[in-house]
Backbone as CSV, one residue per row, in Angstrom:
resi,resn,N_x,N_y,N_z,CA_x,CA_y,CA_z,C_x,C_y,C_z
1,UNK,10.429,-21.479,10.485,9.156,-21.187,10.213,8.214,-22.324,10.720
2,UNK,7.129,-22.124,11.293,6.203,-23.206,11.666,5.386,-23.594,10.576
3,UNK,4.525,-24.606,10.721,3.846,-25.412,9.667,2.752,-24.442,9.013
4,UNK,2.270,-24.828,7.778,1.342,-23.848,7.109,0.029,-23.911,7.939
5,UNK,-0.343,-24.973,8.529,-1.456,-24.831,9.465,-1.365,-23.858,10.739
6,UNK,-0.224,-23.903,11.172,0.131,-23.087,12.271,0.061,-21.591,11.896
7,UNK,0.591,-21.313,10.710,0.567,-20.013,10.264,-0.867,-19.488,10.019
8,UNK,-1.616,-20.411,9.345,-3.059,-20.162,9.053,-3.759,-19.960,10.256
9,UNK,-3.615,-20.598,11.508,-4.137,-20.404,12.576,-3.926,-19.093,13.059
10,UNK,-2.801,-18.760,13.061,-2.153,-17.377,13.670,-2.851,-16.329,12.821
11,UNK,-2.800,-16.557,11.489,-3.412,-15.439,10.648,-4.875,-15.324,10.888
12,UNK,-5.590,-16.333,11.160,-6.981,-16.181,11.439,-7.112,-15.234,12.754
13,UNK,-6.252,-15.605,13.736,-6.408,-14.761,15.003,-6.046,-13.392,14.875
14,UNK,-4.852,-13.005,14.012,-4.519,-11.674,13.798,-5.745,-11.091,13.114
15,UNK,-6.237,-11.619,12.209,-7.436,-11.032,11.400,-8.604,-10.712,12.260
16,UNK,-8.783,-11.571,13.137,-9.754,-11.260,14.095,-9.523,-10.016,15.017
17,UNK,-8.202,-10.173,15.540,-7.810,-8.895,16.264,-7.954,-7.584,15.505
18,UNK,-7.352,-7.697,14.257,-7.342,-6.421,13.321,-8.799,-5.815,13.224
19,UNK,-9.838,-6.526,13.054,-11.183,-6.222,12.972,-11.628,-5.663,14.374
20,UNK,-11.213,-6.333,15.426,-11.697,-5.823,16.746,-10.929,-4.363,17.097
21,UNK,-9.729,-4.121,16.589,-9.013,-2.828,16.837,-9.329,-1.807,15.982
22,UNK,-9.198,-2.121,14.471,-9.490,-1.162,13.448,-10.569,-1.208,12.695
23,UNK,-11.592,-2.147,13.081,-12.906,-2.197,12.161,-12.666,-2.689,10.772
24,UNK,-13.160,-2.084,9.855,-12.794,-2.434,8.431,-11.692,-1.460,8.018
25,UNK,-10.403,-1.755,8.052,-9.701,-0.598,7.702,-9.413,-0.529,6.304
26,UNK,-9.339,0.965,6.044,-9.226,1.394,4.603,-7.658,1.946,4.441
27,UNK,-7.577,2.674,3.505,-6.290,3.309,3.356,-6.256,4.780,3.807
28,UNK,-5.285,5.395,4.072,-5.427,6.731,4.480,-5.228,7.787,3.579
29,UNK,-4.869,7.329,2.431,-4.957,8.516,1.337,-6.202,9.038,1.214
30,UNK,-6.386,10.362,0.974,-7.735,11.082,0.705,-7.875,11.222,-0.776
31,UNK,-8.970,10.748,-1.165,-9.136,10.891,-2.722,-10.906,10.947,-2.942
32,UNK,-11.149,11.615,-3.962,-12.499,11.799,-4.387,-12.937,10.927,-5.566
33,UNK,-11.992,10.398,-6.338,-12.363,9.833,-7.687,-11.080,8.963,-8.012
34,UNK,-11.342,8.152,-8.904,-10.145,7.102,-9.302,-9.000,7.862,-9.781
35,UNK,-9.085,9.009,-10.484,-7.964,9.772,-10.817,-7.108,10.291,-9.806
36,UNK,-7.815,10.811,-8.762,-7.082,11.274,-7.605,-6.373,10.201,-6.786
37,UNK,-7.037,9.049,-6.580,-6.351,7.944,-6.069,-4.977,7.431,-6.784
38,UNK,-5.046,7.472,-8.082,-3.970,7.062,-9.005,-2.763,7.975,-8.688
39,UNK,-3.161,9.396,-8.712,-2.046,10.364,-8.420,-1.382,10.209,-7.258
40,UNK,-2.500,10.134,-6.171,-1.943,10.042,-4.767,-1.015,8.778,-4.478
41,UNK,-1.362,7.571,-5.159,-0.769,6.412,-4.862,0.808,6.689,-5.623
42,UNK,0.808,7.204,-6.715,2.121,7.490,-7.271,2.924,8.481,-6.312
43,UNK,2.370,9.361,-5.780,3.122,10.291,-4.931,3.574,9.702,-3.526
44,UNK,2.789,8.662,-3.135,3.098,8.171,-1.869,4.216,7.313,-1.790
45,UNK,4.934,6.894,-2.745,5.973,6.063,-2.796,7.190,6.886,-2.091
46,UNK,7.676,6.195,-1.036,8.706,6.607,-0.270,8.285,7.999,0.497
47,UNK,7.008,8.203,0.561,6.472,9.467,1.279,5.412,8.995,2.162
48,UNK,4.975,9.806,3.118,3.980,9.500,4.143,2.541,9.796,3.312
49,UNK,1.547,9.036,3.661,0.181,9.441,3.396,-0.138,10.816,3.876
50,UNK,0.314,11.132,4.948,-0.097,12.509,5.607,0.541,13.689,4.831
51,UNK,1.646,13.463,4.199,2.215,14.523,3.455,1.593,14.579,2.046
52,UNK,1.342,13.343,1.746,0.495,13.464,0.265,-0.887,13.976,0.341
53,UNK,-1.529,13.862,1.486,-2.921,14.475,1.698,-2.675,16.027,1.867
54,UNK,-1.741,16.347,2.310,-1.519,17.952,2.502,-1.235,18.619,1.166
55,UNK,-0.671,17.966,0.302,-0.513,18.820,-1.076,-1.488,18.433,-2.142
56,UNK,-2.270,17.460,-2.093,-3.098,17.085,-3.110,-4.214,17.975,-3.377
57,UNK,-4.882,18.691,-2.425,-5.961,19.475,-2.661,-5.688,20.593,-3.615
58,UNK,-4.416,21.291,-3.484,-4.168,22.345,-4.396,-3.765,21.717,-5.742
59,UNK,-3.098,20.463,-5.740,-2.695,19.936,-7.124,-3.883,19.657,-7.818
60,UNK,-4.966,18.940,-7.206,-6.190,18.521,-7.865,-7.059,19.784,-8.301
61,UNK,-6.901,20.958,-7.539,-7.671,21.997,-7.983,-7.056,22.635,-9.414
62,UNK,-5.684,22.355,-9.472,-4.970,22.906,-10.800,-5.019,21.958,-11.826
63,UNK,-5.045,20.588,-11.530,-5.199,19.704,-12.495,-6.309,18.755,-12.106
64,UNK,-7.558,19.012,-12.498,-8.738,18.275,-11.951,-8.952,17.001,-12.595
65,UNK,-8.391,16.460,-13.660,-8.683,15.331,-14.375,-7.498,14.791,-14.911
66,UNK,-7.640,13.386,-15.335,-6.640,12.622,-15.991,-6.252,13.434,-17.278
67,UNK,-7.278,13.893,-17.955,-7.105,14.668,-19.174,-6.199,15.921,-18.813
68,UNK,-6.451,16.653,-17.878,-5.846,17.760,-17.572,-4.421,17.528,-17.280
69,UNK,-4.159,16.404,-16.467,-2.822,16.066,-16.035,-1.969,15.535,-17.275
70,UNK,-2.778,14.781,-18.188,-1.967,14.402,-19.397,-1.484,15.564,-20.274
71,UNK,-2.040,16.541,-20.193,-1.678,17.912,-21.023,-0.671,18.560,-20.323
72,UNK,-0.168,18.380,-18.996,0.698,19.128,-18.242,1.893,19.075,-18.488
73,UNK,2.891,20.053,-18.367,4.204,19.986,-18.428,4.976,19.801,-17.052
74,UNK,6.162,19.239,-17.044,6.819,18.902,-15.759,6.946,20.138,-14.873
75,UNK,7.382,21.265,-15.521,7.597,22.371,-14.713,6.294,23.063,-14.208
76,UNK,5.156,22.678,-14.803,3.836,23.245,-14.322,3.531,22.415,-13.097
77,UNK,4.013,21.049,-12.994,3.380,20.313,-11.970,4.356,20.397,-10.726
78,UNK,5.706,20.521,-10.965,6.631,20.566,-9.835,6.380,21.405,-8.659
79,UNK,5.888,22.664,-8.948,5.811,23.504,-7.761,4.548,22.874,-6.754
80,UNK,3.761,22.155,-7.299,2.675,21.576,-6.450,3.081,20.382,-5.603
81,UNK,4.164,19.711,-6.069,4.630,18.484,-5.261,6.030,18.549,-4.789
82,UNK,6.614,19.669,-4.844,7.993,20.045,-4.371,8.354,19.344,-3.089
83,UNK,7.382,19.276,-2.150,7.596,18.917,-0.683,7.589,17.394,-0.463
84,UNK,7.395,16.620,-1.853,7.385,15.278,-1.656,8.637,14.833,-2.352
85,UNK,9.385,13.672,-1.590,10.378,13.078,-2.006,10.357,12.585,-3.422
86,UNK,11.409,12.493,-4.256,11.604,12.294,-5.564,10.681,12.913,-6.379
87,UNK,10.259,14.263,-6.278,9.279,14.873,-6.949,9.503,14.977,-8.305
88,UNK,10.777,15.141,-8.845,11.028,15.168,-10.215,10.583,13.916,-10.976
89,UNK,10.932,12.819,-10.316,10.752,11.541,-11.094,9.242,11.404,-11.049
90,UNK,8.586,11.599,-9.939,7.162,11.450,-9.782,6.266,12.503,-10.628
91,UNK,6.856,13.518,-10.878,6.213,14.584,-11.764,6.179,13.821,-13.165
92,UNK,7.407,13.273,-13.670,7.457,12.612,-14.945,6.513,11.394,-15.104
93,UNK,6.384,10.731,-13.817,5.727,9.375,-14.028,4.218,9.648,-14.021
94,UNK,3.769,10.812,-13.333,2.226,11.067,-13.112,1.722,11.570,-14.465
95,UNK,2.502,12.402,-15.192,2.168,12.940,-16.538,2.177,11.830,-17.710
96,UNK,3.260,10.980,-17.503,3.328,9.892,-18.487,2.299,8.819,-18.272
97,UNK,1.858,8.709,-16.984,0.823,7.685,-16.694,-0.399,8.082,-17.108
98,UNK,-0.780,9.350,-16.880,-2.039,9.774,-17.343,-2.233,9.833,-18.897
99,UNK,-1.004,10.157,-19.537,-1.137,10.095,-20.962,-1.415,8.816,-21.488
100,UNK,-0.658,7.792,-20.776,-0.909,6.580,-21.173,-2.352,5.982,-21.160
101,UNK,-2.899,6.431,-20.009,-4.424,5.911,-19.769,-5.357,6.667,-20.762
102,UNK,-4.982,7.916,-21.005,-5.873,8.552,-22.139,-5.575,7.941,-23.463
103,UNK,-4.396,7.748,-23.860,-4.087,7.260,-25.258,-4.484,5.759,-25.496
104,UNK,-4.154,4.998,-24.359,-4.139,3.507,-24.625,-5.410,2.921,-24.003
105,UNK,-6.008,3.766,-22.965,-7.160,3.122,-22.375,-8.396,3.951,-22.394
106,UNK,-8.589,4.919,-23.174,-9.670,5.701,-23.175,-9.909,6.547,-21.982
107,UNK,-8.988,6.927,-21.244,-9.164,7.716,-20.152,-9.737,6.874,-18.793
108,UNK,-9.796,5.668,-19.025,-10.112,4.822,-17.892,-8.976,3.974,-17.211
109,UNK,-8.768,4.152,-15.945,-7.655,3.379,-15.337,-7.998,1.953,-15.474
110,UNK,-6.983,1.072,-16.001,-7.223,-0.316,-16.179,-7.732,-1.001,-14.891
111,UNK,-8.407,-2.072,-15.111,-8.938,-2.977,-13.926,-8.310,-4.190,-13.648
112,UNK,-7.017,-4.362,-14.415,-6.250,-5.620,-14.124,-4.640,-5.345,-14.082
113,UNK,-4.019,-6.284,-13.465,-2.664,-6.142,-13.058,-1.916,-5.918,-14.259
114,UNK,-2.024,-6.773,-15.348,-1.292,-6.859,-16.496,-1.210,-5.460,-17.166
115,UNK,-2.318,-4.640,-17.354,-2.345,-3.429,-17.931,-1.693,-2.265,-16.915
116,UNK,-2.121,-2.463,-15.737,-1.541,-1.382,-14.824,-0.162,-1.348,-14.667
117,UNK,0.516,-2.438,-14.641,2.000,-2.314,-14.565,2.729,-1.888,-15.665
118,UNK,2.139,-1.781,-16.738,2.727,-1.200,-18.105,2.685,0.436,-17.894
119,UNK,2.070,0.967,-17.006,1.999,2.341,-16.936,3.166,3.005,-16.082
120,UNK,3.758,3.976,-16.312,4.851,4.597,-15.621,4.307,4.811,-14.292
121,UNK,5.348,4.642,-13.198,5.016,4.807,-11.886,4.085,3.838,-11.151
122,UNK,3.660,2.913,-11.776,2.871,1.883,-11.391,3.525,0.384,-11.320
123,UNK,3.888,0.141,-10.088,4.436,-1.265,-9.904,3.246,-2.093,-9.211
124,UNK,3.755,-3.297,-8.832,2.762,-4.324,-8.619,1.978,-3.904,-7.063
125,UNK,2.868,-3.328,-6.287,2.280,-2.788,-5.037,1.207,-1.698,-5.231
126,UNK,1.605,-0.771,-6.257,0.653,0.228,-6.429,-0.646,-0.085,-7.214
127,UNK,-0.302,-1.111,-8.012,-1.509,-1.778,-8.865,-2.339,-2.482,-7.855
128,UNK,-1.865,-3.181,-6.921,-2.896,-3.917,-5.815,-3.524,-2.886,-5.217
129,UNK,-3.054,-1.759,-4.671,-3.928,-0.680,-4.091,-4.997,-0.148,-5.003
130,UNK,-4.732,-0.036,-6.253,-5.782,0.482,-7.110,-6.843,-0.463,-7.373
131,UNK,-6.422,-1.766,-7.645,-7.569,-2.869,-7.819,-8.318,-3.063,-6.604
132,UNK,-7.842,-2.884,-5.458,-8.583,-3.051,-4.268,-9.620,-1.942,-3.999
133,UNK,-8.949,-0.730,-4.214,-9.829,0.292,-3.820,-10.704,0.951,-4.837
134,UNK,-10.465,0.597,-6.170,-11.265,1.232,-7.133,-12.206,0.128,-7.781
135,UNK,-11.923,-1.107,-7.712,-12.612,-2.251,-8.256,-12.988,-3.292,-7.290
136,UNK,-12.805,-3.135,-6.050,-13.092,-4.156,-5.066,-12.593,-5.611,-5.218
137,UNK,-11.378,-5.566,-5.704,-10.757,-6.844,-5.978,-9.867,-7.262,-4.693
138,UNK,-10.007,-8.530,-4.568,-9.081,-8.993,-3.282,-7.552,-8.819,-3.757
139,UNK,-6.830,-8.061,-2.992,-5.376,-7.958,-3.381,-4.693,-7.897,-1.956
140,UNK,-3.432,-8.208,-2.175,-2.414,-8.001,-1.011,-1.415,-7.020,-1.390
141,UNK,-1.399,-5.907,-0.555,-0.547,-4.750,-0.866,0.769,-5.057,0.067
142,UNK,1.970,-5.292,-0.403,3.080,-5.573,0.307,3.891,-4.160,0.347
143,UNK,3.617,-3.424,1.312,4.450,-2.213,1.455,5.582,-2.495,2.512
144,UNK,6.242,-1.319,2.877,7.333,-1.682,3.934,6.732,-2.296,5.275
145,UNK,5.443,-1.733,5.628,4.828,-2.192,6.968,4.432,-3.595,6.885
146,UNK,3.903,-4.060,5.772,3.261,-5.404,5.607,4.528,-6.346,5.446
147,UNK,5.570,-5.901,4.732,6.831,-6.739,4.616,7.340,-7.030,6.137
148,UNK,7.549,-5.830,6.826,8.168,-5.996,8.144,7.121,-6.964,9.086
149,UNK,5.874,-6.603,9.083,5.085,-7.369,9.959,4.838,-8.854,9.579
150,UNK,4.836,-9.037,8.315,4.820,-10.428,7.953,5.899,-11.258,8.299
151,UNK,7.038,-10.791,8.444,8.151,-11.531,8.812,8.133,-11.657,10.219
152,UNK,7.814,-10.669,11.141,7.807,-10.610,12.471,6.759,-11.534,12.981
153,UNK,5.745,-11.774,12.265,4.666,-12.650,12.827,4.851,-13.931,12.246
154,UNK,5.774,-14.365,11.452,6.184,-15.554,11.118,5.359,-16.147,9.735
155,UNK,4.907,-15.224,9.032,4.130,-15.622,7.952,4.864,-15.886,6.678
156,UNK,6.157,-15.306,6.618,7.143,-15.499,5.546,8.494,-15.364,5.956
157,UNK,9.436,-15.959,5.296,10.782,-15.804,5.527,11.633,-14.953,4.499
158,UNK,10.744,-14.526,3.586,11.162,-13.719,2.324,11.510,-12.305,2.558
159,UNK,12.175,-11.548,1.847,12.242,-10.094,1.778,11.719,-9.578,0.436
160,UNK,11.591,-10.288,-0.505,11.137,-9.953,-1.979,9.609,-9.745,-1.817
161,UNK,9.168,-8.501,-2.146,7.613,-8.270,-1.935,6.724,-9.213,-2.772
162,UNK,7.117,-9.800,-3.918,6.246,-10.594,-4.618,6.252,-12.040,-3.942
163,UNK,7.419,-12.472,-3.494,7.332,-13.737,-2.858,6.661,-13.756,-1.441
164,UNK,6.697,-12.510,-0.974,5.877,-12.385,0.426,4.312,-12.378,0.154
165,UNK,4.057,-11.682,-1.092,2.695,-11.587,-1.546,2.142,-13.108,-1.549
166,UNK,2.834,-13.997,-2.279,2.390,-15.280,-2.477,2.374,-16.100,-1.269
167,UNK,3.358,-15.897,-0.371,3.340,-16.540,0.990,2.043,-16.206,1.844
168,UNK,1.804,-14.962,1.712,0.438,-14.473,2.315,-0.638,-15.017,1.776
169,UNK,-0.662,-15.165,0.524,-1.914,-15.695,-0.159,-2.135,-17.139,0.371
170,UNK,-1.165,-17.913,0.846,-1.378,-19.146,1.377,-1.935,-19.143,2.735
171,UNK,-1.746,-18.075,3.431,-2.344,-18.152,4.947,-3.453,-17.310,5.308
172,UNK,-3.763,-16.304,4.250,-5.042,-15.548,4.518,-6.038,-15.952,3.674
173,UNK,-7.258,-16.146,4.049,-8.450,-16.355,3.200,-8.467,-15.164,2.086
174,UNK,-8.837,-15.565,0.985,-8.884,-14.575,-0.053,-9.919,-13.379,0.102
175,UNK,-10.910,-13.530,0.814,-11.666,-12.476,1.164,-11.326,-11.593,2.179
176,UNK,-10.181,-11.912,2.822,-9.544,-11.056,3.704,-8.270,-10.309,3.410
177,UNK,-7.861,-10.582,2.204,-6.487,-9.990,1.888,-6.540,-8.452,1.973
178,UNK,-7.527,-7.747,1.374,-7.391,-6.215,1.446,-7.506,-5.705,3.046
179,UNK,-8.324,-6.463,3.843,-8.657,-6.074,5.210,-7.287,-6.151,5.992
180,UNK,-6.552,-7.432,5.626,-5.335,-7.839,6.377,-4.331,-6.830,6.056
181,UNK,-4.316,-6.510,4.681,-2.970,-5.733,4.191,-3.265,-4.325,4.835
182,UNK,-4.541,-3.813,4.889,-4.864,-2.475,5.386,-4.557,-2.381,6.806
183,UNK,-4.879,-3.433,7.515,-4.755,-3.661,8.837,-3.473,-3.612,9.329
184,UNK,-2.677,-4.353,8.743,-1.101,-4.517,9.063,-0.472,-3.202,8.696
185,UNK,-0.740,-2.413,7.641,-0.244,-1.134,7.392,-0.509,-0.211,8.534
186,UNK,-1.722,-0.294,8.960,-2.158,0.707,10.139,-1.416,0.436,11.442
187,UNK,-1.278,-0.983,11.712,-0.664,-1.537,12.840,0.976,-1.155,12.743
188,UNK,1.559,-1.360,11.646,2.941,-1.043,11.470,3.189,0.405,11.676
189,UNK,2.291,1.353,11.257,2.464,2.820,11.467,2.221,3.125,13.177
190,UNK,1.322,2.387,13.720,0.958,2.835,15.138,1.579,2.081,16.172
191,UNK,1.874,0.869,15.877,2.466,-0.079,17.055,3.869,-0.631,16.683
192,UNK,3.700,-1.377,15.549,4.783,-2.233,15.100,5.776,-1.667,14.273
193,UNK,6.441,-0.438,14.816,7.371,0.300,13.979,8.637,-0.388,13.772
194,UNK,9.498,0.103,12.829,10.652,-0.493,12.409,11.744,-0.550,13.663
195,UNK,11.649,0.612,14.202,12.630,0.793,15.404,11.712,0.924,16.554
196,UNK,12.141,0.362,17.750,11.352,0.254,18.860,9.737,0.039,18.775
197,UNK,9.532,-1.157,18.391,8.182,-1.510,18.162,7.499,-1.430,19.773
198,UNK,6.215,-1.224,19.802,5.595,-1.131,21.053,4.925,-2.667,21.396
199,UNK,5.845,-3.477,21.665,5.516,-4.895,21.875,4.607,-4.953,23.151
200,UNK,4.983,-4.176,24.167,4.207,-4.172,25.403,2.748,-3.944,25.256
201,UNK,2.468,-2.917,24.488,1.068,-2.558,24.149,0.516,-2.973,22.931
202,UNK,1.047,-4.039,22.112,0.646,-4.678,21.001,-0.494,-5.643,21.271
203,UNK,-1.502,-5.447,20.332,-2.710,-6.383,20.607,-2.352,-7.753,20.041
204,UNK,-1.235,-7.845,19.465,-0.806,-9.330,18.955,0.161,-9.827,19.716
205,UNK,0.472,-9.402,20.843,1.771,-9.762,21.581,1.773,-11.157,21.910
206,UNK,0.610,-11.741,22.354,0.579,-13.000,22.754,0.628,-14.199,21.702
207,UNK,0.385,-13.713,20.419,0.387,-14.823,19.312,1.664,-14.359,18.315
208,UNK,2.351,-13.428,18.524,3.354,-12.970,17.694,4.879,-13.557,18.060
209,UNK,5.403,-14.319,17.284,6.553,-14.870,17.660,7.855,-13.886,17.705
210,UNK,7.369,-12.378,17.161,8.488,-11.521,17.354,9.851,-11.904,16.502
211,UNK,9.786,-12.405,15.297,10.881,-12.847,14.681,11.548,-11.682,14.056
212,UNK,12.941,-11.480,14.391,13.698,-10.310,13.947,13.653,-9.150,14.834
213,UNK,12.864,-9.258,15.906,12.702,-8.146,16.793,13.804,-8.122,17.753
214,UNK,14.654,-7.234,17.879,15.804,-7.199,18.727,15.356,-7.217,20.225
215,UNK,16.027,-8.158,20.913,15.870,-8.355,22.328,14.783,-9.360,22.712
216,UNK,14.014,-9.837,21.642,12.992,-10.966,21.876,13.609,-12.411,21.446
217,UNK,12.779,-13.237,22.029,13.121,-14.878,22.024,13.059,-15.113,20.222
218,UNK,12.289,-14.349,19.662,12.280,-14.527,18.161,13.513,-14.288,17.555
219,UNK,14.429,-13.666,17.904,15.756,-13.496,17.330,16.011,-11.897,17.212
């Protein structure tokens, strides 16, 4: 991996191009209030945002609030989310999470990492999504796309999401953390896919070392 200054210079250029291509990228989950984002984030684990967006309108019509979801039974929730992977575990987590918010936080989703990660179904990645989108905090969301692209772009050599997060904190200006995360997620979905990335059409192709990309000089 090259020097910290080299990684920072590349990060600045990638940020400039993300803004040029994607503007001010946001998340693709559709939600109308904090409760809806909370549930959508839990559902999105190992599922696509597109699929989550397809099922949540009926789900939120049936369970319109944290309080309504906190009083639900798993068997009532499952028919609405059966098309989502790991739906039984997610049903348990969503109900338990909402109950925890009602009982411990007065119905308000916590605005800090320490409290969020005590809730069922909320890990560090999900907490960062909530903090950025509900409370405007500068966070780095290391999902499968950010993990893959940050290694290909030479920003980290790690595979552990928390270690990657701290590596990215070193190269990205804090006020760009959310933009960069969202931009890399979109780019990972549209261009830099796990298999057969579109390096030829990639907007970062001349600044990307392509580390780990099969058939490239980067290994």
